[in-house]
C-alpha positions as a printed Julia matrix, in Angstrom:
704×3 Matrix{Float64}:
  -7.05   -4.46  -21.93
  -6.81   -1.5   -24.31
  -4.61    1.51  -23.65
  -7.72    3.62  -22.96
  -8.8     1.15  -20.28
  -5.33    1.25  -18.75
  -5.41    5.05  -18.7
  -8.89    5.11  -17.15
  -7.83    2.64  -14.49
  -4.75    4.76  -13.72
  -6.97    7.84  -13.4
  -9.31    6.07  -10.98
  -6.41    4.96   -8.78
  -4.94    8.46   -8.77
  -8.35   10.05   -8.12
  -8.97    7.85   -5.07
  -5.6     8.96   -3.66
  -6.44   12.57   -4.42
  -9.8    12.26   -2.62
  -7.95   11.05    0.48
  -5.5    13.94    0.13
  -8.41   16.35   -0.34
 -10.16   15.17    2.82
  -6.97   15.4     4.9
  -6.22   18.91    3.6
  -9.78   20.12    4.3
  -9.72   18.81    7.88
  -6.33   20.45    8.47
  -7.65   23.65    6.88
 -10.43   23.76    9.46
  -7.8    23.98   12.18
  -5.62   26.48   10.23
  -7.98   28.46    7.95
  -5.3    31.03    7.08
  -2.74   28.47    5.87
  -2.17   29.33    2.21
  -0.34   26.07    1.5
  -3.35   24.04    2.67
  -5.61   26.07    0.38
  -3.21   25.34   -2.47
  -3.28   21.62   -1.61
  -7.07   21.61   -1.82
  -7.01   23.53   -5.09
  -4.34   21.3    -6.63
  -6.23   18.13   -5.73
  -9.45   19.41   -7.29
  -7.66   20.86  -10.29
  -5.95   17.52  -10.95
  -9.2    15.56  -10.62
 -10.94   17.99  -12.97
  -8.19   18.08  -15.58
  -7.45   14.36  -15.57
 -11.16   13.52  -15.5
 -11.8    15.55  -18.63
  -8.74   14.02  -20.31
  -9.91   10.43  -19.79
 -13.62   10.88  -20.48
 -14.99   11.31  -16.95
 -16.97   14.41  -17.88
 -19.45   14.18  -14.99
 -16.59   14.22  -12.46
 -14.83   17.03  -14.29
 -17.88   19.29  -14.56
 -18.9    18.75  -10.93
 -15.38   19.4    -9.63
 -15.22   22.6   -11.68
 -17.79   24.3    -9.42
 -15.84   23.39   -6.29
 -12.63   24.58   -7.88
 -14.24   27.92   -8.79
 -15.09   28.6    -5.15
 -11.62   27.65   -3.91
 -10.05   29.79   -6.59
 -11.67   32.75   -4.81
 -10.29   31.44   -1.51
  -6.85   31.16   -3.07
  -7.06   34.75   -4.35
  -8.11   36.07   -0.94
 -11.66   36.95   -2.07
 -13.36   34.43    0.2
 -12.69   33.34    3.78
 -12.57   29.72    4.87
 -15.6    28.91    7.04
 -17.09   25.79    8.58
 -20.06   26.04    6.18
 -17.72   26.11    3.19
 -15.75   23.15    4.52
 -18.96   21.18    5.2
 -20.05   21.67    1.6
 -16.61   20.86    0.22
 -16.44   17.64    2.25
 -19.88   16.69    0.89
 -18.58   17.48   -2.6
 -15.6    15.22   -1.97
 -17.96   12.43   -0.89
 -19.98   12.92   -4.09
 -16.82   12.73   -6.2
 -16.01    9.46   -4.42
 -19.48    8.11   -5.28
 -18.97    9.1    -8.93
 -15.63    7.29   -8.93
 -17.2     4.18   -7.38
 -19.91    4.21  -10.05
 -17.31    4.56  -12.82
 -15.2     1.75  -11.35
 -18.18   -0.59  -10.98
 -19.59    0.5   -14.37
 -22.88    1.62  -12.82
 -25.0     4.72  -13.29
 -24.15    7.37  -10.73
 -26.81    9.2    -8.72
 -26.38   12.76   -9.97
 -29.34   14.16   -8.01
 -27.17   14.6    -4.92
 -24.97   17.05   -6.81
 -27.72   19.7    -7.12
 -27.89   20.87   -3.46
 -24.1    20.8    -3.16
 -23.59   22.93   -6.28
 -26.34   25.33   -5.18
 -24.72   25.7    -1.78
 -21.3    26.33   -3.32
 -22.63   28.9    -5.77
 -24.17   30.77   -2.85
 -20.6    31.69   -1.91
 -20.17   33.37   -5.31
 -21.5    36.88   -6.06
 -24.4    37.38   -8.46
 -23.52   37.31  -12.16
 -23.55   41.07  -12.56
 -21.35   41.46   -9.52
 -18.99   38.87  -10.95
 -18.78   40.77  -14.2
 -18.19   44.04  -12.39
 -15.55   42.48  -10.2
 -13.85   40.98  -13.23
 -13.87   44.32  -15.01
 -12.48   46.07  -11.95
  -9.81   43.46  -11.6
  -8.93   43.85  -15.26
  -8.44   47.6   -14.8
  -6.55   47.27  -11.55
  -4.27   44.39  -12.52
  -1.88   44.55  -15.46
  -1.85   40.72  -15.39
  -5.08   40.72  -17.4
  -3.54   43.02  -20.08
  -1.5    41.63  -22.94
   1.94   40.95  -21.51
   5.09   39.1   -22.47
   6.52   36.59  -20.02
   9.83   34.85  -19.74
   9.25   31.31  -18.45
  12.05   28.99  -17.47
  10.84   25.42  -17.07
  13.48   23.07  -15.71
  12.09   19.54  -15.17
  13.62   17.36  -12.49
  15.76   14.49  -13.7
  13.07   11.97  -12.6
  10.05   13.74  -14.09
   9.46   11.19  -16.85
   9.3     8.45  -14.21
   6.3    10.17  -12.61
   4.29    9.8   -15.81
   4.42   13.49  -16.75
   5.25   14.68  -20.25
   7.11   18.03  -20.38
   6.21   18.51  -24.06
   2.51   18.23  -23.22
   2.94   21.0   -20.65
   4.67   23.2   -23.21
   1.87   22.56  -25.7
  -0.69   23.56  -23.07
   1.22   26.76  -22.37
   1.45   27.47  -26.11
  -2.35   27.53  -26.18
  -2.36   30.63  -23.97
  -0.98   32.96  -26.64
   1.99   33.63  -28.91
   4.68   31.23  -27.87
   8.31   30.45  -28.57
  10.54   27.97  -26.77
  14.28   27.21  -26.77
  15.51   23.87  -25.45
  18.79   23.78  -23.52
  20.48   20.51  -24.44
  24.02   21.1   -23.27
  23.42   18.86  -20.23
  22.77   15.77  -22.35
  25.59   13.3   -21.6
  27.26   10.94  -24.09
  25.08    8.13  -25.34
  26.69    5.45  -23.19
  26.0     7.48  -20.02
  22.38    8.39  -20.74
  19.67    7.03  -18.47
  16.72    6.33  -20.79
  14.22    7.68  -18.27
  16.33   10.7   -17.36
  15.36   14.27  -18.23
  18.41   16.3   -19.27
  16.75   19.19  -21.08
  15.21   22.41  -19.8
  13.36   25.15  -21.64
  13.32   28.94  -21.88
  10.02   30.19  -23.27
   8.71   33.53  -24.41
   4.92   33.8   -24.1
   2.77   36.75  -25.1
  -0.68   36.37  -23.5
  -3.49   38.25  -21.8
  -4.36   35.35  -19.46
  -2.15   36.48  -16.61
   0.61   34.85  -14.58
  -1.74   32.54  -12.63
  -2.87   30.9   -15.86
   0.75   30.11  -16.7
   1.47   28.69  -13.26
  -1.72   26.59  -13.38
  -0.27   24.76  -16.39
   2.47   23.42  -14.12
   0.35   22.93  -10.98
   0.61   19.13  -11.26
   4.41   19.11  -11.41
   5.47   22.07   -9.32
   7.29   19.76   -6.89
   9.13   18.06   -9.76
  10.55   21.07  -11.56
  12.07   24.51  -11.22
   9.71   27.15  -12.6
  10.44   30.85  -13.03
   7.88   33.26  -14.5
   8.9    36.88  -15.14
   7.14   39.74  -16.9
   9.57   41.24  -19.41
   7.16   43.5   -21.31
   3.75   44.56  -20.02
   2.83   46.77  -22.99
   1.86   43.98  -25.35
   4.8    43.27  -27.67
   8.56   43.18  -27.64
  10.48   46.03  -29.16
  13.1    45.45  -31.83
  16.28   43.72  -30.74
  18.18   46.98  -31.18
  16.15   48.69  -28.49
  15.89   45.72  -26.17
  18.4    44.57  -23.58
  21.83   43.42  -24.56
  22.69   39.73  -24.59
  24.77   39.94  -21.45
  22.01   41.78  -19.6
  19.47   39.1   -20.51
  21.8    36.31  -19.32
  22.47   38.1   -16.04
  18.76   38.8   -15.48
  17.91   35.17  -16.08
  20.5    34.11  -13.56
  22.58   32.27  -16.15
  25.52   34.62  -15.67
  26.87   36.82  -12.9
  28.19   40.33  -13.57
  31.62   39.27  -12.34
  31.69   36.29  -14.68
  30.66   38.49  -17.57
  33.46   40.96  -16.87
  35.97   38.13  -16.49
  34.89   36.61  -19.79
  35.18   39.9   -21.56
  38.63   40.46  -20.09
  40.05   37.17  -21.38
  39.24   33.72  -22.61
  40.96   31.81  -19.83
  39.12   29.72  -17.29
  38.06   31.47  -14.12
  40.47   29.45  -11.97
  43.42   30.3   -14.24
  42.46   33.96  -14.33
  42.2    34.14  -10.53
  45.51   32.33  -10.05
  47.31   34.48  -12.66
  46.07   37.71  -11.08
  47.2    36.54   -7.65
  43.69   36.81   -6.19
  44.04   33.23   -4.9
  46.75   30.59   -4.93
  46.68   27.66   -7.43
  46.27   25.28   -4.49
  43.17   27.16   -3.38
  41.73   26.83   -6.89
  42.43   23.09   -6.92
  40.88   22.72   -3.47
  37.75   24.56   -4.57
  37.52   22.41   -7.7
  37.85   19.26   -5.59
  35.1    20.48   -3.27
  32.94   21.24   -6.27
  33.52   17.77   -7.69
  32.74   16.12   -4.36
  29.5    18.05   -3.95
  28.48   17.19   -7.49
  29.17   13.52   -6.83
  27.09   13.53   -3.64
  24.26   15.37   -5.34
  24.42   12.97   -8.24
  24.04   10.04   -5.86
  21.11   11.73   -4.13
  19.46   12.44   -7.47
  19.94    8.81   -8.44
  18.29    7.68   -5.19
  15.45   10.15   -5.64
  14.89    9.05   -9.21
  13.95    5.54   -8.02
  10.23    6.28   -8.14
   7.49    4.02   -6.9
   5.17    2.01   -9.1
   1.64    0.77   -8.58
   1.21   -2.97   -8.29
  -2.16   -4.72   -8.2
  -2.93   -6.28   -4.82
  -3.63   -9.69   -6.34
  -0.14   -9.75   -7.84
   1.36   -9.08   -4.41
  -0.78  -11.84   -2.91
   0.38  -14.25   -5.62
   4.01  -13.29   -4.91
   3.57  -13.93   -1.18
   1.97  -17.3    -1.94
   4.95  -18.25   -4.11
   7.39  -17.2    -1.4
   5.4   -19.29    1.06
   5.75  -22.32   -1.19
   9.47  -21.61   -1.47
   9.78  -21.52    2.33
   8.05  -24.91    2.53
  10.37  -26.42   -0.1
  13.38  -24.93    1.66
  12.26  -26.56    4.95
  11.96  -29.93    3.2
  15.42  -29.55    1.65
  16.88  -28.64    5.06
  15.33  -31.75    6.59
  16.64  -34.01    3.81
  20.1   -32.4     4.06
  20.15  -33.06    7.8
  19.27  -36.71    7.27
  21.91  -37.26    4.54
  24.79  -35.79    6.56
  26.39  -34.52    3.34
  28.58  -31.44    4.04
  28.11  -30.04    0.51
  24.35  -30.53    0.64
  24.2   -28.98    4.12
  26.15  -25.93    2.93
  23.81  -25.47   -0.04
  20.8   -25.94    2.24
  22.05  -23.27    4.64
  22.66  -20.85    1.76
  19.16  -21.54    0.41
  17.71  -20.95    3.87
  19.5   -17.6     4.15
  18.3   -16.48    0.71
  14.73  -17.64    1.32
  14.66  -15.77    4.65
  15.83  -12.56    2.95
  13.34  -13.05    0.11
  10.55  -13.67    2.61
  11.38  -10.52    4.6
  11.68   -8.41    1.43
   8.4    -9.71    0.01
   6.5    -9.15    3.23
   7.95   -5.65    3.53
   6.45   -4.83    0.13
   3.01   -5.57    1.59
   3.65   -3.28    4.54
   1.81    0.06    4.59
   1.97    2.88    7.14
  -1.07    2.71    9.37
  -1.42    6.48    8.95
  -3.35    5.75    5.75
  -6.11    4.42    8.03
  -5.67    7.01   10.78
  -6.26    9.9     8.37
  -9.75    8.58    7.55
 -10.86    8.9    11.17
 -10.52   12.68   11.37
 -13.63   12.98    9.27
 -15.47   10.44   11.43
 -14.64   12.31   14.65
 -15.55   15.67   13.1
 -18.95   14.57   11.79
 -19.99   12.45   14.76
 -18.95   14.99   17.4
 -20.98   17.64   15.57
 -23.99   15.31   15.44
 -23.77   14.65   19.2
 -23.06   18.27   20.14
 -19.61   17.53   21.53
 -16.2    19.09   21.03
 -13.51   16.52   20.38
  -9.91   16.84   19.24
  -8.36   13.77   17.62
  -4.59   13.46   17.84
  -2.52   10.68   16.3
   0.91    9.24   17.01
   2.97    6.64   15.19
   1.24    7.08   11.83
   4.43    5.81   10.18
   4.12    2.41   11.91
   3.9    -0.24    9.19
   1.48   -3.15    9.09
   0.49   -5.76    6.52
  -1.99   -4.33    4.02
  -4.45   -7.16    4.66
  -4.41   -6.42    8.39
  -4.92   -2.7     7.73
  -7.89   -3.36    5.44
  -9.59   -5.65    7.96
  -8.76   -3.35   10.87
 -10.77   -0.4     9.56
 -14.22   -1.5    10.79
 -13.11   -2.51   14.33
 -11.36    0.83   14.79
 -14.45    2.68   13.57
 -16.55    0.88   16.22
 -14.01    1.67   18.96
 -13.83    5.34   18.0
 -17.62    5.67   17.84
 -17.84    4.19   21.34
 -15.23    6.62   22.65
 -17.11    9.54   21.1
 -20.57    8.42   22.26
 -19.91    6.72   25.62
 -16.56    8.18   26.6
 -16.37   11.91   25.89
 -18.91   14.03   27.77
 -20.8    17.07   26.49
 -19.17   20.49   27.1
 -21.54   21.19   30.02
 -20.79   17.86   31.69
 -17.05   18.41   31.24
 -17.32   21.89   32.8
 -19.07   20.44   35.85
 -16.3    17.84   36.14
 -13.61   20.52   35.93
 -12.38   19.43   32.52
 -11.73   21.5    29.37
 -14.77   21.91   27.1
 -13.05   19.96   24.32
 -12.41   16.28   24.85
  -9.34   14.53   23.47
  -8.98   11.17   21.78
  -5.45    9.89   21.17
  -5.0     7.28   18.46
  -1.49    5.8    18.52
   0.44    2.89   17.04
   3.85    1.4    17.82
   5.86   -1.74   17.19
   6.38   -4.14   20.06
   8.47   -7.14   19.05
   6.63   -9.01   16.32
   3.39   -7.17   17.04
   1.83   -3.76   16.58
   0.09   -2.06   19.52
  -2.77    0.27   18.64
  -4.24    2.36   21.45
  -7.36    4.49   21.61
  -7.23    6.74   24.68
  -9.87    9.26   25.69
 -10.14   11.66   28.61
 -13.85   11.05   29.07
 -15.89    9.76   31.98
 -14.38    6.3    32.0
 -16.22    3.11   32.98
 -17.5     1.91   36.35
 -16.8    -1.83   36.76
 -19.7    -2.13   39.21
 -22.17   -0.73   36.69
 -20.84   -3.09   34.01
 -21.08   -6.05   36.39
 -24.69   -5.11   37.23
 -25.53   -5.03   33.53
 -23.84   -8.4    33.12
 -25.9    -9.88   35.95
 -29.06   -8.36   34.46
 -28.36  -10.02   31.1
 -27.35  -13.33   32.66
 -23.73  -13.07   31.61
 -22.34  -13.55   35.15
 -23.64  -14.86   38.46
 -24.87  -12.31   40.97
 -22.33  -13.41   43.56
 -19.41  -13.59   41.11
 -16.25  -11.93   42.36
 -14.93  -10.13   39.28
 -11.77   -8.06   39.0
 -11.99   -4.72   37.18
 -10.34   -6.25   34.09
 -12.81   -9.16   34.07
 -15.7    -6.73   34.4
 -14.42   -4.61   31.52
 -14.19   -7.73   29.34
 -17.96   -8.15   29.68
 -18.48   -5.3    27.21
 -17.33   -7.69   24.47
 -20.22  -10.07   25.15
 -22.93  -10.26   22.44
 -25.88   -7.98   23.16
 -24.12   -6.07   25.94
 -24.79   -2.32   26.09
 -24.83    0.31   28.83
 -26.58    2.95   26.69
 -29.75    4.26   28.35
 -31.5     4.74   25.0
 -31.08    3.59   21.41
 -29.58    6.24   19.1
 -28.16    6.29   15.59
 -24.76    5.73   17.16
 -25.25    3.08   19.84
 -27.56    1.31   22.24
 -28.54   -1.77   20.23
 -25.94   -4.06   21.8
 -24.13   -4.6    18.51
 -20.56   -3.46   18.09
 -18.03   -4.5    20.68
 -18.64   -8.24   20.21
 -18.15   -7.65   16.48
 -14.9    -5.85   17.29
 -13.75   -8.79   19.42
 -14.47  -11.32   16.68
 -12.73   -9.17   14.07
  -9.61   -8.77   16.22
  -9.6   -12.5    16.99
  -9.82  -13.29   13.28
  -6.63  -11.27   12.85
  -4.98  -13.38   15.59
  -4.88  -10.3    17.77
  -5.99   -9.44   21.29
  -7.87   -6.5    22.79
  -7.6    -5.14   26.34
  -9.56   -2.45   28.18
  -8.26   -0.26   31.0
 -10.45    2.47   32.46
 -10.54    4.83   35.41
 -13.89    6.28   36.4
 -13.96   10.0    35.74
 -10.55    9.99   34.04
 -10.91    8.12   30.78
 -10.52    4.81   28.99
  -7.67    3.14   27.1
  -8.3     0.31   24.65
  -5.2    -1.56   23.45
  -5.27   -3.76   20.36
  -2.34   -6.12   19.73
  -1.95   -7.4    16.2
   0.6    -9.51   14.34
   2.64   -7.73   11.69
   1.49  -10.06    8.94
  -1.06  -12.81    8.32
   0.95  -14.68    5.69
   4.04  -16.14    7.39
   4.58  -16.29   11.15
   7.05  -17.74   13.61
   5.49  -20.59   15.56
   6.3   -23.2    18.18
   5.77  -26.72   16.83
   4.34  -29.26   19.29
   3.15  -32.88   19.12
   0.27  -34.71   20.78
   0.21  -38.42   19.93
   0.79  -38.57   16.2
  -0.73  -35.12   15.59
   1.32  -31.95   15.1
   0.24  -28.44   16.05
   1.75  -24.93   15.88
   1.28  -22.21   18.5
   2.03  -18.6    17.36
   5.35  -17.77   18.99
   4.4   -14.23   20.22
   1.83  -15.85   22.56
   4.34  -18.27   24.12
   5.91  -17.18   27.42
   7.68  -20.34   28.6
   7.6   -24.15   28.58
   7.65  -26.32   31.73
   7.32  -30.02   32.53
   4.24  -31.7    34.02
   4.89  -35.06   35.65
   2.1   -37.63   35.54
   1.79  -37.66   39.34
   1.16  -33.9    39.42
  -1.32  -34.23   36.57
  -3.23  -36.92   38.45
  -3.34  -34.84   41.63
  -4.78  -31.85   39.7
  -6.93  -33.81   37.25
 -10.13  -32.19   38.52
  -8.83  -28.66   39.08
  -6.41  -28.64   36.13
  -4.17  -25.95   37.57
  -0.41  -25.72   37.76
   1.6   -24.18   40.59
   4.17  -22.16   38.66
   6.59  -20.5    41.09
   3.73  -19.68   43.46
   1.34  -18.58   40.71
  -1.75  -20.63   39.93
  -1.94  -21.22   36.17
  -4.89  -23.14   34.69
  -4.13  -25.46   31.8
  -5.86  -27.15   28.85
  -5.06  -30.7    27.73
  -4.98  -30.78   23.92
  -5.2   -34.56   23.99
  -8.61  -34.37   25.72
  -9.97  -31.41   23.78
  -9.2   -32.83   20.32
  -9.79  -36.47   21.41
  -6.32  -37.61   20.32
  -6.01  -41.4    20.82
  -3.18  -43.03   22.74
  -1.61  -42.74   26.17
   0.1   -39.59   27.44
   3.83  -39.86   28.26
   4.98  -39.99   31.86
   6.33  -36.45   31.61
   4.27  -34.02   29.55
   5.13  -30.47   28.5
   3.13  -27.36   29.35
   3.36  -24.39   26.96
   2.47  -21.32   29.03
   0.74  -18.67   26.9
  -0.22  -15.1    27.68
  -3.68  -14.03   26.48
  -5.35  -10.74   27.47
  -3.23  -10.35   30.58
  -3.89  -13.9    31.82
  -1.63  -16.95   31.68
  -3.0   -20.28   30.48
  -1.06  -23.5    29.96
  -1.49  -25.89   27.03
  -0.48  -29.48   27.88
   1.2   -31.38   25.01
   3.26  -34.54   24.66
   6.41  -32.96   23.2
   7.68  -29.49   22.3
   9.61  -29.85   19.04
  10.87  -26.31   18.53
  10.5   -23.1    16.56
   8.99  -23.42   13.11
   8.64  -20.88   10.32
   4.94  -21.22    9.58
   3.35  -20.52    6.2
  -0.36  -20.13    6.93
  -2.78  -22.09    4.76
  -6.53  -21.6     5.04
  -8.64  -24.49    6.23
 -11.32  -25.99    4.0
 -14.98  -25.13    4.4
 -15.69  -28.2     6.56
 -12.99  -27.33    9.1
 -13.19  -23.55    9.07
 -15.5   -23.25   12.1
 -13.72  -25.7    14.4
 -13.08  -23.89   17.68
  -9.41  -23.45   18.47
  -7.96  -23.76   14.96
  -7.04  -20.83   12.71
  -5.29  -22.58    9.83
  -2.76  -25.18    8.82
   0.82  -25.35    7.59
   3.0   -27.84    5.76
   6.05  -29.21    7.58
   9.42  -30.02    6.13
   8.54  -33.67    5.52
   5.42  -32.71    3.58
   2.95  -33.59    6.36
   0.48  -31.12    7.82
   0.34  -29.34   11.17
  -2.67  -27.43   12.5
  -2.26  -23.86   13.78
  -3.92  -23.2    17.13
  -6.08  -20.14   17.68
  -5.22  -19.84   21.37
  -7.73  -17.1    22.4
 -10.65  -18.93   20.75
  -9.46  -22.25   22.17
  -9.46  -20.83   25.7
 -12.91  -19.3    25.25
 -14.29  -22.54   23.82
 -12.92  -24.6    26.74
 -14.23  -22.06   29.27
 -17.69  -22.03   27.65
 -17.73  -25.83   27.57
 -16.92  -26.05   31.28
 -19.54  -23.43   32.13
 -22.17  -25.31   30.14
 -21.23  -28.59   31.84
 -21.4   -26.97   35.28
 -24.82  -25.51   34.44
 -26.11  -28.88   33.26
 -24.86  -30.55   36.44
 -26.52  -27.88   38.59
């Protein structure tokens, strides 16, 4: 790959991030239209996309973004108010920029026709050309910034600036293009060669610029790096040119004005050449001990700040997702090898080998945790996308909805986050369409006109809980049951609990919508959500109160790569049950099993718990032992037992995908390699329970 290709790829990655930032800032700006910092965020994002796009050959993106930037420049200067119409157009412009980026990434021809209406709408916010010229002329007369002026610019890059990919010299060259320019580099902070950090920035610059472009043009040069530098811009001569040195300010005055020197320090220096501490001690202003104490404090503060700067300078880097996946695969292989070594060490009974095995196990555990943490991303990156969804869909349906989020910093595996996007979109659309009422309906119910949807995330043990709560009309279990009977999903005389009734909404083809709309009513959605959550080894629960609202809780594992499991054996076959689903293990004597062979239920401390015999379901040959083990699992609020021959113990499970022939077997989600090199199958407990239940229902129907 050539350097140009690398640069273009870097631009695309940055531009996608900027589009996300742009959307978030625009949605926040709608709630706080007078927030100047939000306006600046929007302007910076567009300015960066425009400038970087032109630099790397994306001229279509640059030229289109220029029109949006022009409008928001007027907003930034207070000449235009933020309105919903302006935000609608800007969001459409952001979507068009995203389409242009997608086309550039996929090396396809972009559809530029969509840009015409957007640009026309944006230009409608600008005055006619003659008015623009008049306004510009008036501004030129009223503002000395448009006259020729001389500026003093101090540009002090942060120590870590080079690590962010910015080049201070390129910024100075851009500023030099604004007019007559002179720069002086301060290099007194450069340490000895053996102490220099190669990526550190030790130099800052004082510049004199004579230009008629105004102060904003100077600041725009540094708009990309304003958080990574100290920038001071001062007008020192607004009449066009500096006078002779003889008539200009004295050296000491310039140093004081710049902030490089205080008046007291200047007077002290002129009075004598001694150090300030010696001068103060000699004059009796302070004691020598006080001077030493102050110097010690100064040294301590400098040390602390130096450590903080060193921590801050550890910038992040972009790593391709496939490289991370390859790293996780290698760590998984290492975990398998480590398990085999531990097993061999246990069989040899060699103290030295056991010690080395334990050390290897500790290191592999730390490496595993560190590697998996690299794949972790805050779920807020997904949450932020939904503000736009709620805004657009509520407007389409004529509803007022406020979306609030909690726990955006909760981290989850990047693969889980990517595959979670579509299920969450379905759930939110259902809350907006079915849950939240129209303003008139809410008024009749005594509720505020605006509905609220709360999207939250939190860690719970080895899982992440994601909740979608709305204060809408809720669900009526009787209505859902009636729909289920109508569609043949349940018997008319079935006695369903509220939770069982709510679970019917996940059945294929189920819908309570009275009519088909662009949002819902076709019976497609919630069953897709259920399958998607199941594929992530997660669970989904519904809780609703009629007239009050609905809460949907999604439980997901932190990662899909390596999990903790409970290893079990049936005959000569080994299986693994994900440990978060396991509640307890109990014994099942053969006599009790024979008594309950037809009912297949277990009396567990007064609670009736149904169970599944793995030996029967997977047709494992051989006789069951006299005393079997029951692994009690918790799935969607219900407890189900899994009968096995032996429970071996906890097992660190590296998940391997099943081949094409075995991928659709009900009740299996993958496989893993044990310490002795043999294979164990990983049970998909929710799908296993559903498959067994469906099989029994089909058998009962055939018998009837």
